[in-house]
SEKOLKOL-729374 format. One record per residue (C-alpha): residue number from 1; residue in one letter; z, y negated, x negated. Coordinates in steps of 0.02 Angstrom, whole numbers, plus 32768, in hexadecimal, padded with zeros to 4 digits. Layout:
N
> resi; resn; c3; c2; c1
> NUM; A; Z; Y; X
...
***
This chain:
318
> resi; resn; c3; c2; c1
> 1; M; 9285; B197; E082
> 2; I; 92C2; B23F; E0C7
> 3; L; 923E; B2C1; E09E
> 4; H; 9227; B305; E150
> 5; Q; 923E; B25D; E1A9
> 6; F; 9187; B22A; E1B9
> 7; P; 911A; B2C0; E187
> 8; I; 905D; B2B6; E184
> 9; G; 8FFC; B33F; E1DB
> 10; V; 8F50; B36B; E197
> 11; D; 8ED2; B3DA; E1EF
> 12; V; 8E58; B41B; E16E
> 13; S; 8DA3; B445; E191
> 14; K; 8D11; B465; E11D
> 15; A; 8CCE; B3B3; E125
> 16; T; 8D62; B346; E154
> 17; L; 8E1F; B332; E15A
> 18; D; 8E6A; B2F3; E1FD
> 19; I; 8F0E; B29B; E1D8
> 20; F; 8F9F; B26B; E24A
> 21; D; 9021; B1F2; E205
> 22; S; 90C1; B20C; E269
> 23; Q; 9108; B166; E22C
> 24; S; 907C; B0F9; E270
> 25; A; 9043; B179; E2F4
> 26; R; 8F90; B15C; E2B8
> 27; F; 8F01; B1D2; E293
> 28; A; 8E88; B1C8; E202
> 29; Q; 8DF9; B231; E1C1
> 30; I; 8DBA; B243; E10F
> 31; E; 8D3D; B2B2; E0B8
> 32; N; 8D7C; B357; E075
> 33; Q; 8D4C; B325; DFC5
> 34; P; 8DBC; B311; DF2A
> 35; S; 8D92; B258; DF13
> 36; A; 8DB7; B22B; DFC9
> 37; I; 8E58; B28F; DFC8
> 38; A; 8E92; B23F; DF26
> 39; A; 8E73; B190; DF69
> 40; W; 8ECF; B1B5; E00B
> 41; R; 8F64; B207; DFB5
> 42; A; 8F73; B177; DF37
> 43; D; 8F9B; B0FF; DFC6
> 44; L; 9028; B16B; E00B
> 45; D; 90E1; B15F; DFE9
> 46; P; 90FE; B1EA; DF69
> 47; Q; 918C; B22E; DFD5
> 48; R; 9124; B246; E073
> 49; L; 911C; B2FE; E09D
> 50; I; 906E; B341; E0C4
> 51; I; 9059; B3DF; E12B
> 52; F; 8FB9; B443; E143
> 53; E; 8F81; B4F4; E169
> 54; A; 8F54; B570; E0E1
> 55; T; 8E99; B587; E0FA
> 56; S; 8E64; B5D8; E056
> 57; V; 8DD1; B57E; E004
> 58; V; 8DC7; B4F2; E087
> 59; D; 8E71; B4A7; E05C
> 60; Q; 8E5A; B4BC; DFA0
> 61; A; 8E30; B407; DF76
> 62; L; 8EC7; B3C3; DFD4
> 63; H; 8F39; B44B; DF90
> 64; K; 8F05; B42C; DEDB
> 65; D; 8F14; B36F; DEE8
> 66; L; 8FC4; B372; DF32
> 67; E; 9000; B3F6; DEB8
> 68; A; 8FB5; B3A0; DE1F
> 69; N; 9008; B2FB; DE50
> 70; N; 90AF; B34A; DE7E
> 71; H; 90A4; B306; DF30
> 72; P; 9115; B363; DFAD
> 73; F; 90B6; B3D4; E024
> 74; V; 90C7; B46B; E094
> 75; R; 903A; B4E9; E0A6
> 76; V; 905E; B54C; E145
> 77; N; 9019; B5F0; E186
> 78; P; 8F99; B5CA; E211
> 79; R; 8FEC; B64E; E27E
> 80; D; 9094; B5F5; E26F
> 81; A; 9043; B54F; E29B
> 82; R; 8FED; B598; E335
> 83; D; 908F; B5EB; E36E
> 84; F; 90E8; B543; E35E
> 85; A; 905F; B4EE; E3C2
> 86; R; 906E; B56D; E44F
> 87; A; 912C; B566; E44E
> 88; S; 9128; B4A8; E45C
> 89; G; 90AD; B4AE; E4EE
> 90; R; 9013; B474; E490
> 91; R; 8F81; B4D7; E4D8
> 92; A; 8EF4; B464; E4A5
> 93; K; 8EA7; B47C; E3F9
> 94; T; 8E46; B3F3; E3A2
> 95; D; 8E4E; B3B2; E2F1
> 96; R; 8EB7; B31C; E326
> 97; V; 8F2A; B383; E393
> 98; D; 8F46; B3FD; E303
> 99; A; 8F6C; B370; E288
> 100; R; 8FEE; B326; E2FF
> 101; M; 9037; B3D2; E323
> 102; L; 904E; B3F5; E269
> 103; A; 90AC; B351; E252
> 104; H; 911D; B37E; E2E4
> 105; M; 9137; B42B; E29B
> 106; A; 9174; B3E1; E1F7
> 107; T; 91EB; B36D; E254
> 108; A; 9231; B3F8; E2C1
> 109; L; 923E; B487; E245
> 110; K; 9257; B426; E1A2
> 111; P; 91FE; B4A9; E136
> 112; E; 9223; B4B2; E07C
> 113; P; 919E; B456; E015
> 114; A; 9133; B4C3; DFA4
> 115; Q; 9169; B4D9; DEF1
> 116; P; 90EC; B479; DE85
> 117; R; 9092; B4CE; DDF5
> 118; C; 906B; B480; DD4E
> 119; G; 8FBA; B473; DD09
> 120; V; 8FC8; B514; DCA4
> 121; R; 8FFF; B577; DD3D
> 122; L; 8F70; B52F; DDA2
> 123; R; 8EF2; B563; DD1C
> 124; L; 8F44; B60D; DD10
> 125; S; 8F34; B61F; DDCD
> 126; S; 8E7A; B5F8; DDC2
> 127; F; 8E5F; B67E; DD3D
> 128; L; 8EC0; B6FE; DDA5
> 129; S; 8E58; B6D1; DE3E
> 130; R; 8DB9; B6EE; DDD9
> 131; R; 8DFB; B796; DD9F
> 132; R; 8E1A; B7CB; DE53
> 133; Q; 8D67; B79B; DE7F
> 134; L; 8D20; B800; DDEE
> 135; V; 8D8D; B897; DE19
> 136; E; 8D52; B88F; DECD
> 137; M; 8C9B; B885; DE95
> 138; R; 8CB4; B91C; DE24
> 139; K; 8D01; B97B; DEB4
> 140; Q; 8C6A; B954; DF20
> 141; E; 8BF0; B98C; DE98
> 142; R; 8C4F; BA30; DE83
> 143; T; 8C3B; BA4D; DF3D
> 144; R; 8B81; BA27; DF35
> 145; I; 8B61; BA9F; DEA6
> 146; K; 8BA1; BB2D; DF14
> 147; Q; 8B1D; BAFE; DF94
> 148; T; 8A88; BB08; DF1E
> 149; G; 8A7A; BBC5; DF2B
> 150; D; 8A03; BC0C; DEAA
> 151; D; 89B0; BB64; DE83
> 152; T; 89D1; BB58; DDC8
> 153; W; 8979; BAB0; DDB7
> 154; L; 89EE; BA5A; DE34
> 155; A; 8A84; BAB4; DDEA
> 156; S; 8A5B; BA76; DD3B
> 157; R; 8A4C; B9C2; DD76
> 158; I; 8AF3; B9CC; DDD2
> 159; N; 8B44; BA17; DD37
> 160; Q; 8B03; B983; DCD2
> 161; M; 8B54; B90C; DD4E
> 162; L; 8BF5; B970; DD46
> 163; D; 8BF6; B95D; DC89
> 164; V; 8BDD; B8A1; DC99
> 165; L; 8C69; B891; DD19
> 166; T; 8CE0; B8FB; DCB2
> 167; L; 8CBD; B891; DC18
> 168; Q; 8CDB; B7F0; DC78
> 169; I; 8D7E; B833; DCC0
> 170; K; 8DBB; B859; DC10
> 171; E; 8D89; B7AB; DBD5
> 172; V; 8DE4; B758; DC65
> 173; E; 8E7F; B7C2; DC45
> 174; A; 8E7E; B78D; DB8F
> 175; E; 8E76; B6D6; DBC5
> 176; I; 8F05; B6F2; DC40
> 177; E; 8F74; B73A; DBB8
> 178; A; 8F43; B6AE; DB3F
> 179; L; 8F71; B629; DBC0
> 180; V; 901C; B678; DBDC
> 181; L; 9044; B692; DB24
> 182; A; 9012; B5DF; DAF8
> 183; D; 909F; B599; DB63
> 184; T; 9152; B5BD; DB2C
> 185; I; 919D; B5B5; DBDB
> 186; L; 9117; B622; DC28
> 187; E; 9121; B69D; DB97
> 188; E; 91DC; B6B4; DBB3
> 189; A; 91C4; B6CE; DC6E
> 190; Y; 9134; B746; DC4B
> 191; A; 919D; B7B2; DBD7
> 192; R; 922E; B7B0; DC51
> 193; L; 91C3; B7E8; DCE3
> 194; K; 916F; B873; DC81
> 195; S; 921B; B8BB; DC5A
> 196; A; 9229; B8EE; DD12
> 197; P; 91E6; B99A; DD45
> 198; G; 9136; B999; DD8D
> 199; I; 9113; B8E5; DD5B
> 200; G; 907B; B8E3; DCE8
> 201; P; 9023; B851; DC93
> 202; I; 8FB7; B81D; DD29
> 203; T; 9046; B82A; DDA6
> 204; A; 90B7; B7C6; DD32
> 205; A; 9033; B73F; DD19
> 206; T; 9011; B737; DDD4
> 207; L; 90CA; B721; DDFD
> 208; I; 90D2; B693; DD7E
> 209; A; 9035; B63C; DDBD
> 210; D; 903A; B659; DE79
> 211; L; 90F3; B66C; DEA2
> 212; P; 9146; B5D4; DE50
> 213; E; 91D6; B5E9; DECC
> 214; L; 920C; B688; DE71
> 215; G; 92C0; B672; DE38
> 216; L; 92D5; B5D3; DEA1
> 217; R; 92E3; B61E; DF50
> 218; D; 935A; B69D; DF9D
> 219; R; 932C; B752; DFBA
> 220; R; 92F5; B73A; E06F
> 221; Q; 928B; B6A2; E049
> 222; I; 9232; B6F3; DFB6
> 223; A; 920D; B791; E01A
> 224; S; 91C8; B726; E0A8
> 225; L; 9159; B6C0; E033
> 226; V; 9106; B760; DFF6
> 227; G; 90FE; B7AF; E0A3
> 228; L; 9178; B83C; E07D
> 229; A; 91FF; B807; E0F8
> 230; P; 920A; B87E; E18E
> 231; H; 91F4; B82B; E238
> 232; P; 924F; B87F; E2CA
> 233; R; 91FB; B8A0; E371
> 234; D; 9290; B8C0; E3E2
> 235; S; 92A6; B898; E49A
> 236; G; 9340; B8CB; E4FC
> 237; A; 9363; B983; E4E0
> 238; C; 92B7; B99E; E495
> 239; K; 92B5; B9A3; E3D8
> 240; G; 9209; B989; E38F
> 241; K; 91C8; B9AC; E2E2
> 242; R; 91E7; B92C; E258
> 243; T; 9145; B8E5; E215
> 244; I; 9110; B876; E186
> 245; W; 9088; B7F1; E18E
> 246; G; 9055; B74B; E145
> 247; G; 9086; B70E; E098
> 248; R; 9021; B715; DFF9
> 249; K; 8FBD; B7B3; E00E
> 250; H; 8F7E; B7C4; DF5B
> 251; I; 9032; B7C0; DF1C
> 252; R; 9069; B83B; DFA2
> 253; D; 8FDE; B8B2; DF6E
> 254; L; 9017; B8A9; DEB8
> 255; M; 90CD; B8C8; DEE7
> 256; F; 9095; B95C; DF50
> 257; G; 903D; B9A2; DEB6
> 258; A; 90D7; B980; DE4B
> 259; A; 9141; B9DF; DECA
> 260; V; 90CC; BA75; DEC3
> 261; S; 90D9; BA72; DE05
> 262; T; 9198; BA6F; DE08
> 263; I; 91AB; BAFF; DE82
> 264; R; 913F; BB6B; DE11
> 265; S; 91B9; BB55; DD82
> 266; K; 926E; BB89; DD69
> 267; T; 92C1; BAEB; DDAA
> 268; P; 9345; BAC8; DE2F
> 269; A; 92B6; BA89; DE9B
> 270; A; 9266; BB36; DE98
> 271; E; 9308; BB84; DED3
> 272; R; 931B; BB01; DF5B
> 273; Y; 9268; BB20; DF93
> 274; K; 9290; BBD8; DFA8
> 275; Q; 932B; BBAC; E00D
> 276; L; 92C4; BB3E; E080
> 277; L; 9248; BBCA; E09E
> 278; D; 92D6; BC44; E0C0
> 279; R; 9317; BBCC; E144
> 280; G; 9271; BBD4; E19F
> 281; K; 921D; BB38; E15C
> 282; Q; 9161; BB3B; E153
> 283; K; 911B; BB37; E0A2
> 284; K; 90CD; BA8B; E0B5
> 285; C; 916D; BA41; E0FE
> 286; A; 91D1; BA8C; E070
> 287; I; 915C; BA43; DFED
> 288; V; 9168; B998; E040
> 289; A; 9226; B9A5; E037
> 290; I; 921C; B9CC; DF7D
> 291; A; 91A1; B93B; DF62
> 292; R; 921A; B8C5; DFBA
> 293; W; 92AD; B905; DF53
> 294; L; 924B; B8EE; DEB2
> 295; L; 9218; B83C; DEE1
> 296; V; 92CB; B80D; DF11
> 297; A; 930E; B859; DE6F
> 298; V; 928D; B7FB; DE07
> 299; N; 92B7; B75B; DE65
> 300; A; 936F; B771; DE37
> 301; M; 9340; B796; DD84
> 302; M; 92D9; B6F7; DD76
> 303; K; 9363; B691; DDC7
> 304; K; 93E1; B6CE; DD46
> 305; Q; 9361; B6C2; DCB7
> 306; T; 9387; B773; DC7C
> 307; Q; 9325; B80E; DC51
> 308; W; 931A; B8A0; DCCA
> 309; D; 93C2; B8F5; DCE4
> 310; E; 93B1; B9A3; DD2F
> 311; K; 9468; B9AC; DD60
> 312; A; 9469; B902; DDB5
> 313; S; 93C9; B929; DE14
> 314; V; 9412; B9C8; DE5E
> 315; T; 9497; B965; DEBB
> 316; M; 9414; B903; DF1D
> 317; A; 93F3; B940; DFCC
> 318; L; 9349; B98B; DFEE
***
């Protein structure tokens, strides 16, 4: 069966999954529970493409089941799905309508199926997600301690919580490194990524866990997946500003931080950053350009299975 011939559209809600089978033109509804999803997926042809919107925690059970069983799927940005619905004249919005629309979207646009992750990468992704949660909680507590004023009792309790959070972050980071080093393939990729400027242990581990397409897609595709591809806003003689949006925000944030790190050091990127500023680029736009260059260069490095090459990276357009 051709992968995009009879895609299955799934509209995900907290309690249920509304399913449209484009082959039989029938709807179905199941509980949004791992057991129900597993039973439904087991009855499908393993080549049937499933398409659904990325809805954070709500689509987690479906996402994990398909990925763990190496079943082809596409997880689309809700904004892209809504734009497709409007462009195709679909104004109504119900769970069934959305499921049918997603199936039609897969047929019309033939999106590339997601790159599956192995069990180790999935576990690594879970640990990295927990680390982000702990870091965010620590950030909130640091904000609260500034609001306590002269109340030493409250300040001491918040400091205790900060100590607990910092300890847990260190423990999770140790587990992340242990997971990576226990797998030969991941260890090699980890060392290769850390050879690039600005790419530290957490950024390297996140790229391994949450960007499995790295080294398998072209420069434009990889930049788009992370949300670092500039989108033009031109109309006639009017030239609008290029903007970035969508993609995997937590990876984009890390690449932004990596870019800041590289421009503070004596690297070609730092010189290029200065050139961009001299040409009138705003600081944030220039940093985004460096982040995109770094991601594209790392993508090429992973594709060729080589360590970072400063000379080769300079030749890449920023």
